[in-house]
Residue, then its C-alpha position, 0 to 999 in steps of 0.5 A: x397064470x400059465x408057465x412057458x417053458x423055452x428051450x433052444x428047439x422053440x427058436x421063432x415061436x410066438x408066446x401069447x398069454x397072460x400078464x401073470x404068465x412065467x417065461x422059464x428059460x431051459x437052456x444048455x450052456x457051454x460054460x466050460x468053454x466060455x460060453x455064456x447066454x446073455x439075456x440083456x435082451x429080454x428087457x426089450x420085451x418087457x421081460x424081467x429076470x427073477x431067478x437064475x440057476x446054473x444046474x449041474x451036468x447029469x454026469x458028476x464026472x464031468x468036467x468043463x461039459x454042458x450045464x443046464x441054465x434055467x431062468x425064470x422071467x416075468x412081467x408085471x405090466x405085461x411083455x410085448x415084443x421080441x427078443x433074441x439071446x445069444x450063447x457067446x464069450x463076452x470077452x470076444x466081440x466079434x464072431x458067430x454065436x455058439x447058439x441062438x434063440x429068438x422069440x416074439x412074446x405077447x403077454x399082455x392080456x387078458x383085457x377082460x376075463x375069458x379071451x385074450x385081446x388077440x382072439x377077441x379081435x379075431x372073433x369081432x372081425x369075423x362077425 
């Protein structure tokens, strides 16, 4: 399958691919300030977390700075739907998230060798 690398700049993007595709979320996290990305909403789109890693900052002298968070998600049966992720302080129940990202996914194809289902339907509609 293909690998989709998603960052904060991809907010609003639509991922369309196959059931064997992998989604890698590469996000900046302000954990030194208590802000953590919440990934629970991935399940609503049919994605399951298979790997979650915090990588250090590029500056080893920095304390409490921004870290890179890399999360790998896949779906055995194909993911379809949308999800919204937020970087929040988990103990604060109200307030705006520091950052957020929303995407829609359709990783349900291909149903047959070759084209993905939306592509097949578009070609059939044009015929």
